[in-house]
ROGU-240363 format. One line per field, with one value per atom (N, C-alpha, C, O, CB): residue in one letter; atom name; x, y, z. Coordinates in pm, 1 decimal. Each point is the difference from the previous one (the first is absolute). Glycine has a CB too. Layout:
N
r [a_...]
a [CA_...]
c1 [X_...]
c2 [Y_...]
c3 [Z_...]
// end
This chain:
99
r [m_m_m_m_m_t_t_t_t_t_e_e_e_e_e_n_n_n_n_n_a_a_a_a_a_k_k_k_k_k_r_r_r_r_r_a_a_a_a_a_l_l_l_l_l_v_v_v_v_v_q_q_q_q_q_a_a_a_a_a_i_i_i_i_i_s_s_s_s_s_e_e_e_e_e_i_i_i_i_i_n_n_n_n_n_d_d_d_d_d_g_g_g_g_g_p_p_p_p_p_l_l_l_l_l_v_v_v_v_v_v_v_v_v_v_s_s_s_s_s_i_i_i_i_i_a_a_a_a_a_w_w_w_w_w_v_v_v_v_v_s_s_s_s_s_g_g_g_g_g_g_g_g_g_g_i_i_i_i_i_l_l_l_l_l_r_r_r_r_r_k_k_k_k_k_t_t_t_t_t_l_l_l_l_l_s_s_s_s_s_e_e_e_e_e_g_g_g_g_g_p_p_p_p_p_e_e_e_e_e_k_k_k_k_k_t_t_t_t_t_g_g_g_g_g_a_a_a_a_a_i_i_i_i_i_s_s_s_s_s_p_p_p_p_p_g_g_g_g_g_w_w_w_w_w_g_g_g_g_g_v_v_v_v_v_g_g_g_g_g_f_f_f_f_f_y_y_y_y_y_k_k_k_k_k_r_r_r_r_r_a_a_a_a_a_n_n_n_n_n_v_v_v_v_v_t_t_t_t_t_a_a_a_a_a_a_a_a_a_a_d_d_d_d_d_i_i_i_i_i_a_a_a_a_a_d_d_d_d_d_v_v_v_v_v_g_g_g_g_g_g_g_g_g_g_i_i_i_i_i_e_e_e_e_e_c_c_c_c_c_i_i_i_i_i_l_l_l_l_l_d_d_d_d_d_e_e_e_e_e_r_r_r_r_r_l_l_l_l_l_a_a_a_a_a_g_g_g_g_g_k_k_k_k_k_v_v_v_v_v_l_l_l_l_l_d_d_d_d_d_f_f_f_f_f_a_a_a_a_a_d_d_d_d_d_g_g_g_g_g_q_q_q_q_q_f_f_f_f_f_v_v_v_v_v_v_v_v_v_v_v_v_v_v_v_d_d_d_d_d_n_n_n_n_n_a_a_a_a_a_i_i_i_i_i]
a [N_CA_C_O_CB_N_CA_C_O_CB_N_CA_C_O_CB_N_CA_C_O_CB_N_CA_C_O_CB_N_CA_C_O_CB_N_CA_C_O_CB_N_CA_C_O_CB_N_CA_C_O_CB_N_CA_C_O_CB_N_CA_C_O_CB_N_CA_C_O_CB_N_CA_C_O_CB_N_CA_C_O_CB_N_CA_C_O_CB_N_CA_C_O_CB_N_CA_C_O_CB_N_CA_C_O_CB_N_CA_C_O_CB_N_CA_C_O_CB_N_CA_C_O_CB_N_CA_C_O_CB_N_CA_C_O_CB_N_CA_C_O_CB_N_CA_C_O_CB_N_CA_C_O_CB_N_CA_C_O_CB_N_CA_C_O_CB_N_CA_C_O_CB_N_CA_C_O_CB_N_CA_C_O_CB_N_CA_C_O_CB_N_CA_C_O_CB_N_CA_C_O_CB_N_CA_C_O_CB_N_CA_C_O_CB_N_CA_C_O_CB_N_CA_C_O_CB_N_CA_C_O_CB_N_CA_C_O_CB_N_CA_C_O_CB_N_CA_C_O_CB_N_CA_C_O_CB_N_CA_C_O_CB_N_CA_C_O_CB_N_CA_C_O_CB_N_CA_C_O_CB_N_CA_C_O_CB_N_CA_C_O_CB_N_CA_C_O_CB_N_CA_C_O_CB_N_CA_C_O_CB_N_CA_C_O_CB_N_CA_C_O_CB_N_CA_C_O_CB_N_CA_C_O_CB_N_CA_C_O_CB_N_CA_C_O_CB_N_CA_C_O_CB_N_CA_C_O_CB_N_CA_C_O_CB_N_CA_C_O_CB_N_CA_C_O_CB_N_CA_C_O_CB_N_CA_C_O_CB_N_CA_C_O_CB_N_CA_C_O_CB_N_CA_C_O_CB_N_CA_C_O_CB_N_CA_C_O_CB_N_CA_C_O_CB_N_CA_C_O_CB_N_CA_C_O_CB_N_CA_C_O_CB_N_CA_C_O_CB_N_CA_C_O_CB_N_CA_C_O_CB_N_CA_C_O_CB_N_CA_C_O_CB_N_CA_C_O_CB_N_CA_C_O_CB_N_CA_C_O_CB_N_CA_C_O_CB_N_CA_C_O_CB_N_CA_C_O_CB_N_CA_C_O_CB_N_CA_C_O_CB_N_CA_C_O_CB_N_CA_C_O_CB_N_CA_C_O_CB_N_CA_C_O_CB_N_CA_C_O_CB_N_CA_C_O_CB_N_CA_C_O_CB_N_CA_C_O_CB_N_CA_C_O_CB_N_CA_C_O_CB_N_CA_C_O_CB_N_CA_C_O_CB]
c1 [795.6_93.2_114.3_-22.9_-161.5_306.8_114.9_25.0_-51.0_151.4_-21.9_36.5_78.5_-16.6_20.8_82.1_74.0_-95.4_19.0_173.7_-295.3_-98.6_-76.4_-22.6_1.2_-18.1_-75.3_82.3_-51.8_-71.7_250.4_86.3_15.1_-3.6_127.0_-106.4_17.1_-127.3_7.4_159.7_-283.5_-126.7_-20.2_-39.3_-58.2_123.7_-13.2_93.7_-38.5_-24.2_183.7_96.8_-50.3_5.7_183.1_-237.2_-49.1_-118.5_-8.0_86.1_-169.3_-116.9_44.5_-54.3_-87.6_239.1_47.3_69.1_-6.6_34.1_38.1_67.6_-98.3_24.8_174.6_-310.6_-100.2_-68.2_-23.2_-13.7_4.5_-53.7_-113.5_3.4_220.8_-324.5_-112.7_-131.6_-97.5_230.0_-135.4_-120.1_-5.9_91.4_-210.0_10.9_-12.9_-0.9_-70.1_-57.4_206.3_12.0_-36.4_12.4_165.2_-222.8_-27.4_95.8_16.7_-262.5_307.8_94.0_-78.1_-94.1_272.9_-139.6_-59.3_106.7_109.9_-271.8_128.2_89.8_-77.2_-98.5_222.0_-77.5_-77.5_92.2_115.0_-309.8_141.3_71.3_-10.5_-109.5_62.1_161.3_0.3_46.1_93.2_-47.7_-111.2_33.3_114.6_48.9_-285.0_279.6_109.7_-40.7_-116.3_200.0_10.9_-29.0_124.4_112.3_-342.6_208.5_108.4_-10.0_-107.9_112.0_109.1_8.3_60.8_104.4_-81.6_-89.2_54.9_9.5_-93.7_-3.1_211.0_19.8_74.7_109.4_-107.0_-60.8_68.3_93.8_-41.7_-154.1_321.7_99.8_2.3_-40.1_176.8_-90.3_0.7_85.8_-25.0_-11.0_136.2_86.8_-67.7_50.6_147.0_-311.7_-70.4_-18.3_-110.6_199.2_15.0_-20.3_-95.5_-19.7_248.0_-285.7_-91.9_72.8_69.4_-268.3_182.7_60.1_-109.4_-108.5_281.4_-144.2_-99.2_63.6_122.2_-241.8_34.7_48.9_-116.0_-114.7_310.0_-165.6_-102.7_-27.9_89.9_-18.9_-195.9_-39.7_-34.8_-87.7_1.9_153.9_-28.4_-118.4_-29.6_272.8_-310.8_-108.0_50.2_108.5_-222.6_34.6_36.0_-78.3_-88.0_315.8_-196.5_-66.2_49.1_119.2_-143.9_-67.1_36.2_-58.8_-103.3_116.3_55.3_-45.2_-20.0_88.1_34.8_-240.0_-31.1_-80.9_-20.5_25.3_-50.6_-69.3_-118.2_8.0_206.2_-323.9_-118.6_-24.8_30.7_-130.6_44.6_-44.4_-115.0_-90.0_161.8_-68.8_-100.5_-140.4_-93.4_260.9_-184.1_-131.3_-59.6_-120.9_191.5_12.3_-47.2_-30.6_-28.3_161.2_-127.3_-20.2_-113.9_-4.7_250.4_-336.3_-108.3_50.7_90.7_-259.3_108.2_41.2_-13.8_78.1_-147.0_-28.9_-22.5_115.9_17.6_-262.4_324.3_112.0_130.8_101.8_-214.1_111.3_123.7_12.7_-94.9_87.8_126.1_33.4_113.4_89.8_-162.5_68.9_107.8_101.0_-32.3_-123.1_276.6_106.7_112.7_75.6_-137.8_72.1_105.7_-6.1_103.0_36.0_-261.7_-14.6_9.9_-6.2_98.8_-77.3_7.5_-123.9_-33.9_287.6_-321.9_-118.5_42.1_83.5_-210.0_68.0_39.8_-121.1_-105.8_317.8_-194.0_-90.7_76.2_110.5_-230.4_61.2_71.3_-61.3_-121.8_184.8_20.8_-41.7_-35.3_74.4_72.8_-258.9_-41.6_101.5_-0.4_-234.6_322.3_102.8_112.3_91.3_-145.6_48.7_101.1_-23.0_85.1_-60.0_-136.9_-28.6_115.6_41.3_-289.5_299.8_110.1_136.4_98.4_-257.6_166.3_127.5_34.2_-85.5_45.5_165.3_49.7_75.4_79.1_-63.4_-41.5_76.3_127.2_-4.2_-206.6_323.8_130.0_67.9_-45.1_67.0_85.8_81.8_144.2_52.3_-220.0_232.6_138.5_75.5_-54.9_-15.6_196.1_86.6_-62.9_14.2_81.3_-165.6_-54.7_-129.5_-41.6_269.5_-293.2_-126.3_-98.0_38.4_84.3_-251.1_-104.2_-7.8_13.5_-142.3_107.0_-17.8_-112.7_-19.8_264.0_-317.6_-104.2_49.7_39.7_-225.6_183.3_49.5_-107.6_-90.1_326.3_-226.2_-93.1_22.9_113.7_-119.0_-101.8_8.4_49.7_-71.1_-115.9_307.3_56.8_-45.9_10.2_191.2_-250.7_-48.0_110.5_-18.7_-219.7]
c2 [1876.8_-107.1_56.1_66.2_-240.7_148.0_47.5_-91.2_-111.8_209.9_-48.9_-81.8_-124.0_-107.1_313.9_-193.0_-116.1_-107.2_-118.5_267.5_-107.8_-95.1_-65.2_-121.0_256.2_-55.4_-53.8_-104.8_-106.8_324.9_-189.3_-96.3_-128.0_-109.6_299.3_-177.1_-117.5_-84.5_-122.9_249.9_-62.0_-74.1_-73.1_-116.7_284.6_-100.9_-63.8_-120.6_-104.7_326.7_-208.1_-110.7_-115.4_-115.8_279.7_-133.3_-104.3_-74.1_-122.6_258.0_-61.5_-62.6_-92.9_-109.5_310.2_-159.0_-84.1_-126.4_-104.6_310.4_-197.4_-116.6_-98.7_-120.6_263.3_-92.5_-88.9_-81.6_-119.6_282.5_-99.0_-67.5_-95.8_-117.9_138.2_31.8_-82.7_61.7_2.9_-79.6_125.8_64.2_144.9_49.0_-268.4_288.5_141.0_15.5_-72.5_117.4_50.7_22.8_142.9_91.7_-265.9_191.4_131.0_19.1_-90.2_84.9_120.1_31.0_43.9_78.7_-11.9_-117.7_43.0_75.6_-50.8_-147.1_320.1_79.4_25.9_73.9_36.4_-172.5_5.9_-6.3_-43.0_-65.4_152.1_-10.3_-144.4_-55.8_300.2_-304.8_-136.0_6.1_72.9_-174.0_24.4_3.2_-93.8_1.7_56.4_-139.1_-93.1_-139.0_-24.0_163.0_-230.4_-136.8_-70.6_40.2_27.9_-174.4_-81.3_2.5_-17.2_-132.1_170.7_-1.3_-132.4_-40.6_293.4_-320.0_-124.3_14.1_45.1_-182.6_98.3_6.3_-124.5_-26.9_280.1_-330.0_-118.1_46.3_64.5_-218.0_119.8_40.2_-99.2_-115.1_225.1_-67.1_-86.6_-124.6_-103.1_304.8_-193.4_-114.4_-102.9_-111.0_260.7_-113.3_-95.6_41.3_-14.3_-153.4_219.0_30.7_117.0_82.4_-168.9_91.9_108.3_102.3_-35.6_-120.4_281.8_108.8_59.1_32.6_18.0_-37.0_58.6_115.1_9.1_-230.8_308.3_111.6_70.4_-12.9_40.1_46.1_74.0_132.0_61.9_-169.0_148.2_129.3_89.9_-32.3_-71.0_214.7_96.8_86.4_9.4_-7.3_60.3_90.7_111.4_54.6_-106.4_84.2_104.9_-14.7_-85.6_98.0_70.0_-5.8_-121.1_-30.8_280.7_-318.0_-117.3_6.1_62.6_-194.7_65.5_-9.6_-148.3_-82.3_297.0_-246.8_-137.7_-2.1_103.4_-172.4_-48.9_-15.5_-94.7_-100.3_143.8_-10.1_-85.0_-34.0_79.8_24.1_-221.7_-30.5_94.1_20.8_-264.7_300.2_97.1_-57.8_72.3_30.0_-229.4_-65.0_-3.9_-18.0_-119.7_154.4_-7.8_136.0_8.8_-215.1_312.4_135.6_66.0_-8.5_27.0_46.4_69.4_131.6_63.5_-169.3_144.5_123.7_121.2_94.5_-194.6_98.7_113.8_20.7_110.1_-151.3_-63.5_9.6_40.1_13.6_-185.0_190.3_24.5_146.7_61.7_-296.0_288.7_135.6_-10.0_-82.8_184.3_-19.0_5.8_103.7_117.9_-186.1_23.1_89.3_-8.4_-97.1_67.4_131.6_2.4_-115.9_-45.2_161.5_-165.5_-111.8_-136.9_-101.6_248.9_-151.7_-126.7_-13.3_91.2_-85.9_-120.1_-23.7_-29.9_-87.2_0.9_159.7_-11.0_-4.0_54.9_65.3_-186.1_10.4_83.5_-36.3_-190.5_338.8_94.2_8.7_9.7_118.4_-131.8_23.2_147.9_85.5_-275.2_221.0_140.6_84.5_122.4_-198.4_13.1_75.1_48.6_68.6_-203.0_99.5_46.4_143.9_56.9_-292.0_293.8_137.3_92.0_3.3_-44.3_115.0_92.1_-66.5_62.6_75.3_-264.9_-72.4_-47.7_-1.7_-70.7_33.8_-43.1_-131.1_-15.7_255.3_-334.7_-124.5_23.3_51.9_-192.0_101.5_11.5_-136.2_-88.8_337.0_-264.2_-121.1_45.4_63.8_-199.7_102.9_43.0_-110.2_-68.3_310.0_-258.6_-100.2_-138.4_-75.1_254.3_-213.4_-134.0_-28.6_-115.5_48.3_171.9_-25.4_116.2_114.4_-254.9_105.2_101.0_75.2_-58.6_-80.4_269.6_83.9_98.5_43.7_-67.7_58.4_100.6_122.8_-7.7_-166.5_288.2_124.1_106.9_-7.6_-52.5_159.4_112.9_75.6_15.1_3.4_28.8_73.9_142.3_81.1_-221.0_167.9_134.2_89.6_-36.9_-57.5_209.4_94.2_98.1_87.7_-109.4]
c3 [107.1_-27.4_-83.6_-101.3_112.7_31.2_-76.3_-120.1_-6.3_215.8_-303.5_-116.0_43.2_-58.4_-85.0_246.3_49.8_51.2_-27.3_87.6_13.8_52.5_-114.1_0.8_209.7_-307.9_-113.5_-74.7_-32.7_11.5_-6.1_-69.5_81.6_-55.9_-53.3_241.3_85.2_4.5_1.2_135.8_-134.4_-0.1_-131.8_-0.6_158.3_-269.0_-131.1_-8.4_-52.1_-53.5_155.8_-0.5_87.1_-41.4_4.5_155.8_91.2_-61.1_8.1_188.7_-257.5_-63.1_-112.6_-14.5_72.4_-136.8_-110.8_51.9_-64.5_-77.5_256.7_56.7_62.1_-0.4_42.7_10.8_59.9_-109.5_17.2_173.2_-303.0_-117.3_36.5_-35.2_-73.2_179.4_45.2_-46.6_75.1_126.4_-324.5_-51.0_44.0_66.3_-63.9_-39.0_39.2_152.2_70.6_-282.3_260.6_143.5_36.2_-81.3_92.3_112.3_56.5_116.5_82.2_-153.3_78.7_107.8_123.7_-9.9_-157.6_282.8_126.8_78.4_22.2_-18.1_37.6_84.4_128.1_0.7_-199.4_308.4_124.0_121.5_-8.8_-107.6_229.2_127.1_48.2_6.6_52.0_-25.0_54.8_144.3_34.1_-261.9_311.1_142.2_34.2_112.9_-64.5_-142.5_22.2_-43.0_-32.4_222.3_-190.6_-39.7_-48.2_30.4_-89.9_-16.4_-54.6_-152.3_-56.6_263.3_-271.3_-145.3_-41.5_51.1_-63.7_-81.1_-54.1_-150.5_-65.9_255.7_-242.9_-144.4_-42.1_49.6_-49.6_-91.8_-52.5_-110.2_-96.2_153.3_-41.6_-97.9_-115.2_17.0_163.0_-296.9_-117.5_20.8_-62.4_-79.1_228.0_26.7_90.2_16.3_-42.9_85.3_84.7_143.5_52.2_-198.1_214.5_141.5_20.4_-89.3_134.9_70.3_33.0_85.9_95.2_-108.1_-20.9_76.7_88.6_-48.0_-134.9_311.8_90.7_76.3_12.2_10.0_28.3_78.9_66.8_-42.7_-110.8_256.6_72.3_-71.2_-57.0_274.6_-213.0_-53.9_117.6_80.1_-297.2_227.0_106.2_-41.6_-119.2_191.0_21.9_-36.5_-91.5_20.3_196.6_-316.6_-94.1_-128.7_-10.3_110.3_-197.5_-129.3_-77.0_0.3_-3.5_-62.3_-78.1_-139.5_-23.7_233.0_-300.8_-138.2_-29.8_24.8_-95.4_17.1_-36.3_-127.9_-63.5_304.5_-278.2_-126.9_15.5_70.9_-194.5_56.4_-8.1_-146.0_-88.6_297.8_-234.9_-134.9_-34.1_81.4_-60.7_-139.9_-43.3_11.2_34.5_-189.6_127.0_2.6_140.8_15.1_-210.9_298.7_138.4_61.9_119.4_-97.5_-102.4_50.9_-78.4_-122.8_190.3_3.7_-68.9_-58.8_53.9_101.0_-265.8_-67.8_91.0_-10.8_-207.0_307.1_90.8_97.1_52.1_-70.6_43.8_94.2_-66.4_67.8_69.1_-267.5_-74.3_-38.4_-48.6_-38.4_109.7_-43.6_-102.0_14.9_209.0_-325.3_-98.2_48.4_14.3_-206.4_216.8_45.5_-102.2_-3.2_250.3_-329.2_-100.9_-97.3_-50.1_214.1_-191.4_-92.9_64.6_-69.2_-101.3_302.0_73.2_86.8_75.4_-75.5_-10.7_80.8_143.6_24.0_-225.8_297.5_140.1_92.2_-30.9_-22.8_166.9_113.4_101.5_40.1_-83.3_85.1_85.0_138.7_14.6_-217.3_302.9_137.2_13.6_-48.0_136.2_-24.1_12.8_74.6_-13.2_9.2_82.2_73.3_-90.4_46.1_154.8_-329.7_-95.5_-45.8_-68.4_-6.3_110.7_-43.3_38.3_115.9_-91.7_-121.0_24.4_3.9_39.6_84.0_-164.6_1.9_-140.6_-88.5_327.2_-258.2_-129.9_17.2_93.0_-174.3_-10.4_-2.6_-79.5_-111.6_130.0_39.2_-67.0_7.0_72.3_-13.5_-133.4_2.5_10.2_-91.4_-46.1_249.5_23.2_71.6_86.4_-75.6_-46.9_62.8_-0.2_96.6_45.9_-251.6_-15.9_73.0_9.0_-38.6_82.6_68.3_-19.1_-24.2_192.4_-156.0_-9.3_131.8_107.4_-274.7_157.8_117.7_-26.6_-113.4_176.3_41.3_-9.5_73.7_116.2_-131.4_-53.6_58.4_-8.3_-83.5_20.9_149.2_-5.3_-129.3_-44.5_296.7_-312.2_-124.3_28.3_59.5_-159.3_57.2_18.6_-113.6_-117.0_237.0_-86.5_-103.4_-33.3_-84.3_165.1]
// end
């Protein structure tokens, strides 16, 4: 995880403000994203297949499923081996780990 990704995750967690959260980094096959905006309307959009970042309430996740990544509790997809989470141009991206 890059420092940019870590800062963005910490910021997102603080904005959600829904108790302790665990970050989920997993492959998503697609779907619909819904987000209720503070002004009231709901924003929706399609999610294309790719890596996704989401959040679970800590109370709903077993300790055995959690990995500490740079001080952030995460649930990691096994396909992340050899990859790095970054945050660029306002979005999370998963890239191959360059040595």
